[in-house]
All heavy atoms as TSV, in Angstrom:
chain	resi	resn	atom	element	x	y	z
A	1	MET	N	N	15.359	-163.121	-113.143
A	1	MET	CA	C	15.735	-161.661	-113.210
A	1	MET	C	C	14.470	-160.823	-113.153
A	1	MET	O	O	13.528	-161.038	-113.837
A	1	MET	CB	C	16.523	-161.455	-114.501
A	1	MET	CG	C	16.984	-159.984	-114.600
A	1	MET	SD	S	18.109	-159.843	-116.006
A	1	MET	CE	C	16.967	-159.070	-117.200
A	2	ALA	N	N	14.495	-159.839	-112.295
A	2	ALA	CA	C	13.373	-158.968	-112.176
A	2	ALA	C	C	13.343	-158.019	-113.443
A	2	ALA	O	O	14.310	-157.520	-113.844
A	2	ALA	CB	C	13.508	-158.060	-110.903
A	3	GLU	N	N	12.082	-157.831	-113.901
A	3	GLU	CA	C	12.004	-157.015	-115.088
A	3	GLU	C	C	12.026	-155.545	-114.700
A	3	GLU	O	O	11.385	-155.144	-113.706
A	3	GLU	CB	C	10.640	-157.329	-115.761
A	3	GLU	CG	C	10.490	-156.654	-117.097
A	3	GLU	CD	C	9.316	-157.044	-117.895
A	3	GLU	OE1	O	9.158	-158.310	-118.214
A	3	GLU	OE2	O	8.512	-156.183	-118.258
A	4	GLY	N	N	12.705	-154.768	-115.508
A	4	GLY	CA	C	12.773	-153.324	-115.243
A	4	GLY	C	C	11.537	-152.620	-115.709
A	4	GLY	O	O	10.617	-153.227	-116.287
A	5	LYS	N	N	11.506	-151.327	-115.536
A	5	LYS	CA	C	10.404	-150.509	-115.965
A	5	LYS	C	C	10.397	-150.243	-117.468
A	5	LYS	O	O	11.489	-149.934	-118.034
A	5	LYS	CB	C	10.407	-149.136	-115.284
A	5	LYS	CG	C	10.215	-149.255	-113.744
A	5	LYS	CD	C	10.336	-147.852	-113.166
A	5	LYS	CE	C	10.159	-147.966	-111.614
A	5	LYS	NZ	N	10.181	-146.656	-111.012
A	6	LYS	N	N	9.269	-150.234	-118.101
A	6	LYS	CA	C	9.232	-149.873	-119.491
A	6	LYS	C	C	9.774	-148.438	-119.632
A	6	LYS	O	O	9.452	-147.556	-118.775
A	6	LYS	CB	C	7.802	-149.913	-120.059
A	6	LYS	CG	C	7.359	-151.329	-120.203
A	6	LYS	CD	C	5.959	-151.381	-120.823
A	6	LYS	CE	C	5.497	-152.762	-120.914
A	6	LYS	NZ	N	4.053	-152.910	-121.225
A	7	GLN	N	N	10.467	-148.082	-120.707
A	7	GLN	CA	C	11.047	-146.742	-120.929
A	7	GLN	C	C	10.097	-145.984	-121.948
A	7	GLN	O	O	9.911	-146.514	-123.071
A	7	GLN	CB	C	12.441	-146.931	-121.432
A	7	GLN	CG	C	13.391	-147.578	-120.562
A	7	GLN	CD	C	13.498	-146.893	-119.179
A	7	GLN	OE1	O	13.712	-145.674	-119.144
A	7	GLN	NE2	N	13.299	-147.615	-118.093
A	8	HIS	N	N	9.522	-144.945	-121.498
A	8	HIS	CA	C	8.643	-144.174	-122.385
A	8	HIS	C	C	9.418	-142.922	-122.925
A	8	HIS	O	O	10.080	-142.230	-122.190
A	8	HIS	CB	C	7.485	-143.655	-121.503
A	8	HIS	CG	C	6.546	-144.687	-121.145
A	8	HIS	ND1	N	5.351	-144.936	-121.786
A	8	HIS	CD2	C	6.633	-145.614	-120.122
A	8	HIS	CE1	C	4.743	-145.974	-121.229
A	8	HIS	NE2	N	5.519	-146.421	-120.251
A	9	VAL	N	N	9.267	-142.778	-124.255
A	9	VAL	CA	C	9.823	-141.601	-124.917
A	9	VAL	C	C	8.712	-140.677	-125.258
A	9	VAL	O	O	7.741	-141.024	-125.956
A	9	VAL	CB	C	10.558	-142.081	-126.300
A	9	VAL	CG1	C	10.999	-140.837	-127.055
A	9	VAL	CG2	C	11.671	-143.063	-126.032
A	10	MET	N	N	8.746	-139.496	-124.668
A	10	MET	CA	C	7.635	-138.550	-124.828
A	10	MET	C	C	8.154	-137.097	-124.803
A	10	MET	O	O	9.254	-136.788	-124.473
A	10	MET	CB	C	6.617	-138.708	-123.689
A	10	MET	CG	C	7.241	-138.652	-122.255
A	10	MET	SD	S	6.083	-138.972	-120.990
A	10	MET	CE	C	5.743	-140.746	-121.198
A	11	LYS	N	N	7.284	-136.179	-125.276
A	11	LYS	CA	C	7.580	-134.766	-125.228
A	11	LYS	C	C	7.835	-134.324	-123.776
A	11	LYS	O	O	7.188	-134.716	-122.864
A	11	LYS	CB	C	6.440	-133.975	-125.794
A	11	LYS	CG	C	6.262	-134.056	-127.325
A	11	LYS	CD	C	7.371	-133.374	-128.080
A	11	LYS	CE	C	7.210	-131.810	-128.072
A	11	LYS	NZ	N	8.335	-131.179	-128.862
A	12	HIS	N	N	8.825	-133.454	-123.680
A	12	HIS	CA	C	9.104	-132.831	-122.391
A	12	HIS	C	C	8.285	-131.606	-122.297
A	12	HIS	O	O	8.233	-130.834	-123.165
A	12	HIS	CB	C	10.620	-132.549	-122.190
A	12	HIS	CG	C	10.986	-132.244	-120.774
A	12	HIS	ND1	N	10.767	-130.951	-120.306
A	12	HIS	CD2	C	11.557	-132.999	-119.814
A	12	HIS	CE1	C	11.169	-130.967	-118.959
A	12	HIS	NE2	N	11.674	-132.150	-118.732
A	13	PRO	N	N	7.674	-131.286	-121.122
A	13	PRO	CA	C	6.806	-130.102	-120.974
A	13	PRO	C	C	7.610	-128.795	-121.271
A	13	PRO	O	O	7.005	-127.879	-121.719
A	13	PRO	CB	C	6.300	-130.097	-119.590
A	13	PRO	CG	C	6.788	-131.398	-118.970
A	13	PRO	CD	C	7.648	-132.124	-119.909
A	14	ASP	N	N	8.927	-128.782	-121.035
A	14	ASP	CA	C	9.715	-127.591	-121.295
A	14	ASP	C	C	10.390	-127.551	-122.635
A	14	ASP	O	O	11.218	-126.714	-122.862
A	14	ASP	CB	C	10.703	-127.397	-120.111
A	14	ASP	CG	C	10.044	-127.199	-118.770
A	14	ASP	OD1	O	8.948	-126.644	-118.711
A	14	ASP	OD2	O	10.670	-127.756	-117.809
A	15	GLY	N	N	10.004	-128.433	-123.474
A	15	GLY	CA	C	10.556	-128.558	-124.831
A	15	GLY	C	C	11.574	-129.778	-124.942
A	15	GLY	O	O	12.023	-130.210	-123.957
A	16	GLY	N	N	11.648	-130.210	-126.179
A	16	GLY	CA	C	12.507	-131.438	-126.428
A	16	GLY	C	C	11.795	-132.722	-126.072
A	16	GLY	O	O	10.517	-132.662	-126.000
A	17	TRP	N	N	12.542	-133.769	-125.887
A	17	TRP	CA	C	11.965	-135.065	-125.644
A	17	TRP	C	C	12.613	-135.614	-124.403
A	17	TRP	O	O	13.717	-135.277	-124.036
A	17	TRP	CB	C	12.267	-135.998	-126.793
A	17	TRP	CG	C	11.453	-135.572	-128.006
A	17	TRP	CD1	C	11.771	-134.633	-128.923
A	17	TRP	CD2	C	10.166	-136.057	-128.381
A	17	TRP	NE1	N	10.765	-134.500	-129.872
A	17	TRP	CE2	C	9.764	-135.393	-129.545
A	17	TRP	CE3	C	9.311	-137.052	-127.894
A	17	TRP	CZ2	C	8.569	-135.639	-130.185
A	17	TRP	CZ3	C	8.157	-137.276	-128.514
A	17	TRP	CH2	C	7.772	-136.576	-129.711
A	18	GLN	N	N	11.939	-136.521	-123.703
A	18	GLN	CA	C	12.353	-137.103	-122.452
A	18	GLN	C	C	12.252	-138.654	-122.520
A	18	GLN	O	O	11.364	-139.137	-123.186
A	18	GLN	CB	C	11.655	-136.491	-121.277
A	18	GLN	CG	C	10.178	-136.847	-121.262
A	18	GLN	CD	C	9.540	-136.189	-120.089
A	18	GLN	OE1	O	10.082	-135.688	-119.148
A	18	GLN	NE2	N	8.149	-136.085	-120.136
A	19	VAL	N	N	13.083	-139.249	-121.723
A	19	VAL	CA	C	12.904	-140.745	-121.474
A	19	VAL	C	C	12.495	-140.910	-120.019
A	19	VAL	O	O	13.146	-140.243	-119.169
A	19	VAL	CB	C	14.213	-141.489	-121.722
A	19	VAL	CG1	C	14.069	-142.888	-121.350
A	19	VAL	CG2	C	14.604	-141.336	-123.222
A	20	LYS	N	N	11.410	-141.558	-119.757
A	20	LYS	CA	C	10.854	-141.745	-118.443
A	20	LYS	C	C	10.582	-143.171	-118.100
A	20	LYS	O	O	9.993	-143.874	-118.950
A	20	LYS	CB	C	9.565	-140.976	-118.267
A	20	LYS	CG	C	9.580	-139.765	-117.461
A	20	LYS	CD	C	8.281	-138.966	-117.567
A	20	LYS	CE	C	7.536	-138.871	-116.277
A	20	LYS	NZ	N	6.420	-137.987	-116.377
A	21	GLY	N	N	11.084	-143.633	-117.053
A	21	GLY	CA	C	10.748	-145.005	-116.607
A	21	GLY	C	C	9.279	-145.016	-116.189
A	21	GLY	O	O	8.737	-144.098	-115.622
A	22	GLU	N	N	8.591	-146.115	-116.572
A	22	GLU	CA	C	7.132	-146.279	-116.298
A	22	GLU	C	C	6.891	-145.994	-114.802
A	22	GLU	O	O	7.541	-146.623	-113.940
A	22	GLU	CB	C	6.683	-147.603	-116.643
A	22	GLU	CG	C	5.167	-147.763	-116.720
A	22	GLU	CD	C	4.681	-148.887	-117.518
A	22	GLU	OE1	O	4.793	-150.023	-116.979
A	22	GLU	OE2	O	4.357	-148.761	-118.723
A	23	GLY	N	N	5.932	-145.045	-114.516
A	23	GLY	CA	C	5.608	-144.829	-113.103
A	23	GLY	C	C	6.430	-143.766	-112.463
A	23	GLY	O	O	6.112	-143.270	-111.362
A	24	ASN	N	N	7.557	-143.279	-113.102
A	24	ASN	CA	C	8.356	-142.277	-112.496
A	24	ASN	C	C	7.752	-140.852	-112.753
A	24	ASN	O	O	7.056	-140.669	-113.736
A	24	ASN	CB	C	9.762	-142.254	-113.171
A	24	ASN	CG	C	10.571	-143.523	-112.807
A	24	ASN	OD1	O	10.128	-144.295	-112.002
A	24	ASN	ND2	N	11.774	-143.631	-113.388
A	25	THR	N	N	7.988	-139.974	-111.803
A	25	THR	CA	C	7.443	-138.665	-111.970
A	25	THR	C	C	8.407	-137.756	-112.723
A	25	THR	O	O	8.003	-136.743	-113.347
A	25	THR	CB	C	7.104	-137.959	-110.594
A	25	THR	OG1	O	8.279	-138.109	-109.769
A	25	THR	CG2	C	6.013	-138.749	-109.939
A	26	LYS	N	N	9.699	-138.058	-112.677
A	26	LYS	CA	C	10.705	-137.216	-113.327
A	26	LYS	C	C	11.355	-137.951	-114.482
A	26	LYS	O	O	11.477	-139.260	-114.443
A	26	LYS	CB	C	11.811	-136.773	-112.386
A	26	LYS	CG	C	11.284	-135.869	-111.298
A	26	LYS	CD	C	12.403	-135.365	-110.384
A	26	LYS	CE	C	11.895	-134.399	-109.342
A	26	LYS	NZ	N	12.943	-133.936	-108.571
A	27	ALA	N	N	11.818	-137.221	-115.455
A	27	ALA	CA	C	12.495	-137.841	-116.590
A	27	ALA	C	C	13.862	-138.365	-116.164
A	27	ALA	O	O	14.536	-137.812	-115.334
A	27	ALA	CB	C	12.776	-136.707	-117.678
A	28	THR	N	N	14.170	-139.474	-116.803
A	28	THR	CA	C	15.532	-140.067	-116.608
A	28	THR	C	C	16.577	-139.175	-117.265
A	28	THR	O	O	17.597	-138.940	-116.754
A	28	THR	CB	C	15.594	-141.521	-117.194
A	28	THR	OG1	O	14.522	-142.279	-116.625
A	28	THR	CG2	C	16.965	-142.230	-116.834
A	29	LYS	N	N	16.215	-138.792	-118.471
A	29	LYS	CA	C	17.180	-137.933	-119.273
A	29	LYS	C	C	16.310	-137.165	-120.314
A	29	LYS	O	O	15.285	-137.617	-120.785
A	29	LYS	CB	C	18.169	-138.726	-119.938
A	29	LYS	CG	C	19.416	-138.001	-120.334
A	29	LYS	CD	C	20.594	-138.967	-120.606
A	29	LYS	CE	C	21.806	-138.145	-120.954
A	29	LYS	NZ	N	22.918	-138.976	-121.375
A	30	ARG	N	N	16.780	-135.950	-120.677
A	30	ARG	CA	C	16.086	-135.084	-121.638
A	30	ARG	C	C	16.988	-134.899	-122.858
A	30	ARG	O	O	18.142	-134.696	-122.739
A	30	ARG	CB	C	15.802	-133.741	-120.958
A	30	ARG	CG	C	14.976	-132.805	-121.728
A	30	ARG	CD	C	14.521	-131.636	-120.845
A	30	ARG	NE	N	14.136	-130.494	-121.644
A	30	ARG	CZ	C	13.991	-129.258	-121.185
A	30	ARG	NH1	N	14.180	-129.056	-119.931
A	30	ARG	NH2	N	13.624	-128.292	-121.973
A	31	PHE	N	N	16.363	-134.733	-124.033
A	31	PHE	CA	C	17.011	-134.661	-125.268
A	31	PHE	C	C	16.450	-133.579	-126.141
A	31	PHE	O	O	15.244	-133.248	-126.005
A	31	PHE	CB	C	17.000	-136.025	-126.059
A	31	PHE	CG	C	17.668	-137.172	-125.350
A	31	PHE	CD1	C	16.905	-137.887	-124.382
A	31	PHE	CD2	C	18.986	-137.373	-125.447
A	31	PHE	CE1	C	17.470	-138.933	-123.631
A	31	PHE	CE2	C	19.550	-138.496	-124.754
A	31	PHE	CZ	C	18.787	-139.270	-123.833
A	32	ASP	N	N	17.285	-133.118	-127.107
A	32	ASP	CA	C	16.703	-132.147	-128.190
A	32	ASP	C	C	15.819	-132.782	-129.138
A	32	ASP	O	O	14.853	-132.158	-129.591
A	32	ASP	CB	C	17.877	-131.442	-128.756
A	32	ASP	CG	C	18.651	-130.503	-127.826
A	32	ASP	OD1	O	18.116	-129.964	-126.917
A	32	ASP	OD2	O	19.860	-130.309	-128.091
A	33	THR	N	N	16.104	-134.047	-129.558
A	33	THR	CA	C	15.397	-134.664	-130.591
A	33	THR	C	C	14.823	-136.001	-130.124
A	33	THR	O	O	15.325	-136.658	-129.151
A	33	THR	CB	C	16.264	-134.959	-131.852
A	33	THR	OG1	O	17.190	-135.983	-131.487
A	33	THR	CG2	C	16.914	-133.794	-132.340
A	34	LYS	N	N	13.702	-136.422	-130.786
A	34	LYS	CA	C	13.109	-137.699	-130.399
A	34	LYS	C	C	14.034	-138.880	-130.713
A	34	LYS	O	O	14.122	-139.862	-130.093
A	34	LYS	CB	C	11.747	-137.866	-131.202
A	34	LYS	CG	C	11.007	-139.040	-130.807
A	34	LYS	CD	C	9.650	-139.087	-131.518
A	34	LYS	CE	C	8.842	-140.290	-131.073
A	34	LYS	NZ	N	7.545	-140.311	-131.791
A	35	ALA	N	N	14.819	-138.720	-131.867
A	35	ALA	CA	C	15.695	-139.822	-132.269
A	35	ALA	C	C	16.763	-140.026	-131.201
A	35	ALA	O	O	17.080	-141.210	-130.881
A	35	ALA	CB	C	16.268	-139.385	-133.636
A	36	GLU	N	N	17.281	-138.969	-130.617
A	36	GLU	CA	C	18.357	-139.085	-129.591
A	36	GLU	C	C	17.688	-139.875	-128.340
A	36	GLU	O	O	18.339	-140.754	-127.728
A	36	GLU	CB	C	18.800	-137.775	-129.122
A	36	GLU	CG	C	19.656	-137.052	-130.165
A	36	GLU	CD	C	20.077	-135.623	-129.738
A	36	GLU	OE1	O	19.117	-134.961	-129.226
A	36	GLU	OE2	O	21.213	-135.394	-129.830
A	37	ALA	N	N	16.466	-139.414	-128.005
A	37	ALA	CA	C	15.787	-140.093	-126.845
A	37	ALA	C	C	15.539	-141.546	-127.068
A	37	ALA	O	O	15.656	-142.343	-126.184
A	37	ALA	CB	C	14.439	-139.301	-126.587
A	38	GLU	N	N	15.128	-141.896	-128.327
A	38	GLU	CA	C	14.888	-143.350	-128.658
A	38	GLU	C	C	16.127	-144.161	-128.516
A	38	GLU	O	O	16.048	-145.279	-128.028
A	38	GLU	CB	C	14.240	-143.449	-130.046
A	38	GLU	CG	C	12.794	-142.958	-130.038
A	38	GLU	CD	C	12.078	-143.149	-131.376
A	38	GLU	OE1	O	12.705	-143.091	-132.442
A	38	GLU	OE2	O	10.835	-143.307	-131.292
A	39	VAL	N	N	17.248	-143.636	-129.020
A	39	VAL	CA	C	18.504	-144.397	-128.972
A	39	VAL	C	C	18.840	-144.687	-127.448
A	39	VAL	O	O	19.212	-145.755	-127.082
A	39	VAL	CB	C	19.696	-143.626	-129.636
A	39	VAL	CG1	C	21.056	-144.281	-129.322
A	39	VAL	CG2	C	19.443	-143.590	-131.141
A	40	TYR	N	N	18.762	-143.649	-126.567
A	40	TYR	CA	C	19.031	-143.799	-125.154
A	40	TYR	C	C	18.035	-144.826	-124.507
A	40	TYR	O	O	18.447	-145.710	-123.699
A	40	TYR	CB	C	18.937	-142.427	-124.495
A	40	TYR	CG	C	19.195	-142.494	-123.038
A	40	TYR	CD1	C	20.431	-142.631	-122.446
A	40	TYR	CD2	C	18.100	-142.456	-122.093
A	40	TYR	CE1	C	20.676	-142.702	-121.059
A	40	TYR	CE2	C	18.256	-142.521	-120.741
A	40	TYR	CZ	C	19.601	-142.725	-120.292
A	40	TYR	OH	O	19.798	-142.721	-118.910
A	41	ALA	N	N	16.736	-144.633	-124.854
A	41	ALA	CA	C	15.725	-145.494	-124.255
A	41	ALA	C	C	15.944	-146.948	-124.666
A	41	ALA	O	O	15.767	-147.890	-123.798
A	41	ALA	CB	C	14.345	-145.039	-124.723
A	42	LYS	N	N	16.374	-147.217	-125.929
A	42	LYS	CA	C	16.658	-148.551	-126.243
A	42	LYS	C	C	17.737	-149.189	-125.447
A	42	LYS	O	O	17.711	-150.348	-125.082
A	42	LYS	CB	C	16.992	-148.607	-127.731
A	42	LYS	CG	C	15.842	-148.421	-128.693
A	42	LYS	CD	C	16.320	-148.480	-130.157
A	42	LYS	CE	C	15.357	-147.876	-131.070
A	42	LYS	NZ	N	15.807	-147.728	-132.445
A	43	GLU	N	N	18.836	-148.348	-125.171
A	43	GLU	CA	C	19.961	-148.934	-124.379
A	43	GLU	C	C	19.562	-149.222	-122.973
A	43	GLU	O	O	19.879	-150.305	-122.451
A	43	GLU	CB	C	21.101	-147.874	-124.335
A	43	GLU	CG	C	21.882	-147.907	-125.612
A	43	GLU	CD	C	22.585	-149.208	-125.819
A	43	GLU	OE1	O	23.249	-149.755	-124.985
A	43	GLU	OE2	O	22.456	-149.763	-127.052
A	44	VAL	N	N	18.720	-148.340	-122.384
A	44	VAL	CA	C	18.247	-148.599	-120.961
A	44	VAL	C	C	17.372	-149.755	-120.904
A	44	VAL	O	O	17.502	-150.651	-120.056
A	44	VAL	CB	C	17.498	-147.312	-120.449
A	44	VAL	CG1	C	16.883	-147.643	-119.143
A	44	VAL	CG2	C	18.544	-146.145	-120.363
A	45	ALA	N	N	16.454	-149.865	-121.861
A	45	ALA	CA	C	15.525	-151.018	-121.940
A	45	ALA	C	C	16.322	-152.311	-122.197
A	45	ALA	O	O	16.041	-153.384	-121.506
A	45	ALA	CB	C	14.535	-150.831	-123.055
A	46	LYS	N	N	17.309	-152.305	-123.060
A	46	LYS	CA	C	18.076	-153.566	-123.230
A	46	LYS	C	C	18.804	-153.978	-121.973
A	46	LYS	O	O	18.820	-155.149	-121.593
A	46	LYS	CB	C	19.129	-153.231	-124.333
A	46	LYS	CG	C	19.981	-154.416	-124.742
A	46	LYS	CD	C	20.954	-153.954	-125.865
A	46	LYS	CE	C	21.991	-154.991	-126.119
A	46	LYS	NZ	N	23.036	-154.494	-127.069
A	47	ASN	N	N	19.412	-152.988	-121.204
A	47	ASN	CA	C	20.088	-153.322	-120.006
A	47	ASN	C	C	19.129	-153.810	-118.927
A	47	ASN	O	O	19.557	-154.604	-118.087
A	47	ASN	CB	C	20.860	-152.050	-119.529
A	47	ASN	CG	C	22.051	-151.698	-120.433
A	47	ASN	OD1	O	22.565	-152.449	-121.134
A	47	ASN	ND2	N	22.415	-150.408	-120.295
A	48	GLN	N	N	17.952	-153.323	-118.957
A	48	GLN	CA	C	17.020	-153.746	-117.908
A	48	GLN	C	C	16.097	-154.880	-118.369
A	48	GLN	O	O	15.259	-155.385	-117.556
A	48	GLN	CB	C	16.031	-152.561	-117.487
A	48	GLN	CG	C	16.845	-151.430	-116.799
A	48	GLN	CD	C	15.954	-150.345	-116.434
A	48	GLN	OE1	O	14.758	-150.304	-116.555
A	48	GLN	NE2	N	16.595	-149.370	-115.673
A	49	GLY	N	N	16.238	-155.420	-119.523
A	49	GLY	CA	C	15.386	-156.487	-119.990
A	49	GLY	C	C	13.973	-156.098	-120.120
A	49	GLY	O	O	13.060	-156.891	-119.852
A	50	THR	N	N	13.703	-154.894	-120.577
A	50	THR	CA	C	12.301	-154.436	-120.810
A	50	THR	C	C	12.127	-153.836	-122.180
A	50	THR	O	O	12.918	-154.198	-123.060
A	50	THR	CB	C	11.911	-153.426	-119.625
A	50	THR	OG1	O	10.609	-153.098	-119.712
A	50	THR	CG2	C	12.800	-152.182	-119.686
A	51	SER	N	N	11.152	-152.989	-122.415
A	51	SER	CA	C	10.772	-152.503	-123.675
A	51	SER	C	C	10.669	-150.948	-123.711
A	51	SER	O	O	10.728	-150.294	-122.657
A	51	SER	CB	C	9.486	-153.088	-124.205
A	51	SER	OG	O	8.470	-152.815	-123.264
A	52	VAL	N	N	10.503	-150.396	-124.947
A	52	VAL	CA	C	10.484	-148.954	-125.141
A	52	VAL	C	C	9.065	-148.717	-125.669
A	52	VAL	O	O	8.510	-149.398	-126.566
A	52	VAL	CB	C	11.487	-148.478	-126.201
A	52	VAL	CG1	C	11.253	-147.025	-126.565
A	52	VAL	CG2	C	12.885	-148.757	-125.700
A	53	VAL	N	N	8.401	-147.643	-125.124
A	53	VAL	CA	C	7.157	-147.179	-125.643
A	53	VAL	C	C	7.363	-145.698	-126.184
A	53	VAL	O	O	7.596	-144.831	-125.379
A	53	VAL	CB	C	6.035	-147.233	-124.480
A	53	VAL	CG1	C	4.725	-146.710	-125.098
A	53	VAL	CG2	C	5.943	-148.588	-123.892
A	54	ALA	N	N	7.221	-145.530	-127.471
A	54	ALA	CA	C	7.324	-144.259	-128.063
A	54	ALA	C	C	5.975	-143.536	-128.162
A	54	ALA	O	O	5.003	-144.197	-128.637
A	54	ALA	CB	C	8.008	-144.351	-129.455
A	55	HIS	N	N	5.925	-142.282	-127.811
A	55	HIS	CA	C	4.749	-141.473	-127.905
A	55	HIS	C	C	4.843	-140.467	-128.918
A	55	HIS	O	O	5.884	-139.953	-129.281
A	55	HIS	CB	C	4.438	-140.816	-126.474
A	55	HIS	CG	C	4.223	-141.697	-125.387
A	55	HIS	ND1	N	2.933	-141.913	-124.929
A	55	HIS	CD2	C	5.023	-142.482	-124.633
A	55	HIS	CE1	C	3.038	-142.771	-123.891
A	55	HIS	NE2	N	4.308	-143.200	-123.710
A	56	LYS	N	N	3.648	-140.043	-129.509
A	56	LYS	CA	C	3.611	-138.964	-130.429
A	56	LYS	C	C	3.667	-137.663	-129.710
A	56	LYS	O	O	3.538	-137.651	-128.431
A	56	LYS	CB	C	2.294	-139.090	-131.182
A	56	LYS	CG	C	2.115	-140.239	-132.078
A	56	LYS	CD	C	0.813	-140.251	-132.794
A	56	LYS	CE	C	0.483	-141.519	-133.556
A	56	LYS	NZ	N	-0.785	-141.515	-134.146
A	57	LYS	N	N	3.734	-136.529	-130.425
A	57	LYS	CA	C	3.820	-135.225	-129.805
A	57	LYS	C	C	2.579	-134.962	-128.935
A	57	LYS	O	O	2.623	-134.277	-127.951
A	57	LYS	CB	C	3.864	-134.114	-130.893
A	57	LYS	CG	C	5.244	-134.049	-131.548
A	57	LYS	CD	C	5.243	-132.811	-132.543
A	57	LYS	CE	C	6.573	-132.821	-133.249
A	57	LYS	NZ	N	6.626	-131.705	-134.224
A	58	ASP	N	N	1.420	-135.521	-129.333
A	58	ASP	CA	C	0.225	-135.311	-128.526
A	58	ASP	C	C	0.094	-136.257	-127.325
A	58	ASP	O	O	-0.907	-136.137	-126.600
A	58	ASP	CB	C	-1.033	-135.417	-129.459
A	58	ASP	CG	C	-1.195	-136.878	-130.035
A	58	ASP	OD1	O	-0.523	-137.775	-129.640
A	58	ASP	OD2	O	-2.102	-137.046	-130.911
A	59	GLY	N	N	1.086	-137.088	-127.147
A	59	GLY	CA	C	1.065	-137.991	-126.003
A	59	GLY	C	C	0.543	-139.365	-126.231
A	59	GLY	O	O	0.668	-140.273	-125.441
A	60	LYS	N	N	-0.162	-139.594	-127.340
A	60	LYS	CA	C	-0.665	-140.924	-127.666
A	60	LYS	C	C	0.424	-141.855	-127.995
A	60	LYS	O	O	1.506	-141.450	-128.529
A	60	LYS	CB	C	-1.669	-140.850	-128.869
A	60	LYS	CG	C	-2.963	-140.086	-128.515
A	60	LYS	CD	C	-3.902	-140.013	-129.665
A	60	LYS	CE	C	-5.133	-139.274	-129.280
A	60	LYS	NZ	N	-5.951	-138.979	-130.442
A	61	ILE	N	N	0.245	-143.112	-127.738
A	61	ILE	CA	C	1.286	-144.160	-128.024
A	61	ILE	C	C	1.389	-144.312	-129.516
A	61	ILE	O	O	0.472	-144.498	-130.277
A	61	ILE	CB	C	1.011	-145.442	-127.347
A	61	ILE	CG1	C	1.053	-145.298	-125.857
A	61	ILE	CG2	C	1.903	-146.606	-127.849
A	61	ILE	CD1	C	0.651	-146.537	-125.059
A	62	GLN	N	N	2.635	-144.213	-130.049
A	62	GLN	CA	C	2.961	-144.325	-131.422
A	62	GLN	C	C	3.345	-145.790	-131.748
A	62	GLN	O	O	2.871	-146.388	-132.699
A	62	GLN	CB	C	4.062	-143.430	-131.837
A	62	GLN	CG	C	4.510	-143.456	-133.300
A	62	GLN	CD	C	5.601	-142.468	-133.637
A	62	GLN	OE1	O	6.334	-142.029	-132.725
A	62	GLN	NE2	N	5.676	-142.143	-134.916
A	63	LYS	N	N	4.317	-146.314	-130.928
A	63	LYS	CA	C	4.718	-147.701	-131.152
A	63	LYS	C	C	5.382	-148.284	-129.913
A	63	LYS	O	O	5.917	-147.522	-129.053
A	63	LYS	CB	C	5.715	-147.779	-132.315
A	63	LYS	CG	C	6.963	-146.936	-132.202
A	63	LYS	CD	C	7.733	-146.925	-133.491
A	63	LYS	CE	C	8.748	-145.813	-133.451
A	63	LYS	NZ	N	9.377	-145.490	-134.694
A	64	LYS	N	N	5.339	-149.558	-129.779
A	64	LYS	CA	C	6.014	-150.251	-128.628
A	64	LYS	C	C	6.975	-151.215	-129.237
A	64	LYS	O	O	6.776	-151.802	-130.255
A	64	LYS	CB	C	4.932	-151.098	-127.868
A	64	LYS	CG	C	3.913	-150.299	-127.161
A	64	LYS	CD	C	2.950	-151.183	-126.446
A	64	LYS	CE	C	1.830	-150.374	-125.827
A	64	LYS	NZ	N	0.823	-151.190	-125.084
A	65	ARG	N	N	8.137	-151.293	-128.563
A	65	ARG	CA	C	9.236	-152.167	-129.017
A	65	ARG	C	C	9.671	-153.040	-127.852
A	65	ARG	O	O	9.962	-152.606	-126.800
A	65	ARG	CB	C	10.469	-151.304	-129.454
A	65	ARG	CG	C	10.221	-150.589	-130.694
A	65	ARG	CD	C	11.484	-150.138	-131.261
A	65	ARG	NE	N	11.166	-149.025	-132.233
A	65	ARG	CZ	C	11.579	-147.816	-132.001
A	65	ARG	NH1	N	12.325	-147.429	-131.092
A	65	ARG	NH2	N	11.176	-146.904	-132.883
């Protein structure tokens, strides 16, 4: 099975949080809270057989799952 793209949870430039597939220029989906974005990212990552990378507000990596 081909591995999917890692799902990154990061601040959206226009406010809120976004989930972005690694290497994508646009967000897959945008959320009001980081918690909502992480739940969605976990589901996408699970379906694609990949992982989630959560970023802090400043963009630095907080944790990888």
